[in-house]
Structure formats: C-alpha cells, structure tokens
C-alpha positions as CSV (number, residue, x, y, z in Angstrom):
1,X,0.0,0.0,0.0
2,X,1.1,3.5,-0.7
3,X,0.5,6.7,1.3
4,X,-2.9,7.1,2.9
5,X,-3.7,3.4,2.3
6,X,-3.8,3.8,-1.5
7,X,-2.3,1.3,-3.9
8,X,0.9,2.3,-5.6
9,X,0.4,3.6,-9.2
10,X,0.7,1.0,-11.9
11,X,3.9,1.2,-14.0
12,X,4.1,-0.1,-17.6
13,X,7.7,-1.2,-17.6
14,X,7.6,-1.7,-21.4
15,X,7.1,2.1,-21.8
16,X,8.1,3.6,-18.4
17,X,10.8,3.2,-15.7
18,X,11.1,4.3,-12.1
19,X,13.7,6.7,-10.8
20,X,14.2,6.8,-7.0
21,X,16.4,8.7,-4.5
22,X,16.8,7.5,-0.9
23,X,18.5,9.4,1.9
24,X,19.0,6.5,4.3
25,X,18.1,6.6,8.0
26,X,18.1,9.9,9.9
27,X,16.9,11.1,13.3
28,X,16.0,14.6,12.3
29,X,13.2,15.9,10.1
30,X,14.7,15.8,6.6
31,X,12.9,16.0,3.3
32,X,14.1,14.7,0.0
33,X,12.8,15.9,-3.4
34,X,13.6,15.1,-7.1
35,X,13.6,18.6,-8.5
36,X,13.9,17.8,-12.2
37,X,15.2,15.3,-14.6
38,X,17.1,16.5,-17.7
39,X,17.2,14.2,-20.8
40,X,20.4,14.4,-22.8
41,X,21.5,12.2,-25.7
42,X,23.6,9.9,-23.6
43,X,22.2,10.3,-20.1
44,X,19.4,11.3,-17.8
45,X,20.5,13.6,-15.0
46,X,18.3,13.5,-11.8
47,X,18.6,16.7,-9.8
48,X,17.5,16.3,-6.2
49,X,17.6,18.2,-2.9
50,X,18.0,17.0,0.6
51,X,16.5,19.5,3.0
52,X,16.9,19.7,6.8
53,X,13.6,21.1,8.0
54,X,14.9,21.9,11.5
55,X,14.5,23.6,13.9
56,X,12.2,21.1,15.5
57,X,11.7,20.6,19.3
58,X,14.1,18.1,20.6
59,X,12.5,15.0,21.9
60,X,13.6,12.3,24.3
61,X,12.3,9.8,21.8
62,X,13.7,11.1,18.4
63,X,11.7,10.0,15.4
64,X,13.6,8.0,12.8
65,X,12.9,9.0,9.2
66,X,13.9,7.5,5.9
67,X,13.4,10.2,3.3
68,X,12.8,9.1,-0.3
69,X,11.2,10.2,-3.5
70,X,10.2,8.0,-6.4
71,X,9.0,9.1,-9.8
72,X,7.8,7.4,-13.0
73,X,9.3,8.6,-16.2
74,X,9.3,7.4,-19.9
75,X,11.6,4.5,-20.4
76,X,15.1,5.3,-21.5
77,X,18.3,3.3,-22.1
78,X,20.4,6.3,-21.3
79,X,22.7,6.1,-18.3
80,X,21.2,7.7,-15.1
81,X,23.2,10.3,-13.2
82,X,22.3,11.9,-9.9
83,X,23.2,15.4,-8.9
84,X,22.6,16.9,-5.4
85,X,21.4,20.5,-5.6
86,X,22.9,22.4,-2.7
87,X,21.2,25.6,-1.6
88,X,22.6,28.2,0.8
89,X,20.6,29.4,3.7
C-alpha cells in the first residue's frame, strides 16, 4: 500500500521506468525531493535536494525518518546520473 492506504500507481515497464532517490536513515526531520530530470542524448540527470527542516523541538524519543522520492518517467536506455542540488541558507 502507498501513502494514505492507496495502492501504488501502476507502471508499464515496457514504456516507463522508475527513478528513486533514498537518503538513508536519519533522526531529524529531513525532506528529499527530485527537483527535475534532464534528458540528454547519452544520459538522464536527476537533480535532487535534501532539506533539513529543522528547527524542531528536541524529543527524548527522536523520530527515525527514511526520506525518499520515487517518480515514474518514460523508459530510456540512457545512463542515469544523480546530482545533489545544494542551496545556501
């Protein structure tokens, strides 16, 4: 089941593929987003951001989060590259 008890969307792997970014395990309130995917002749570049959404009140029982973002895109045989987008505060 997906978020809110809904089934995950169907993927036609003959015409589509799935691109995913995972941030691993964290004990803070982080967010992860795929900002855009740029198609070039030889590759797909996936631009993503990892955002620390602090400040949050510290708790004696920290919440463990596993940020991720998964998107469905048209199928491609191009190599997939990932680029972290760094923003200044």
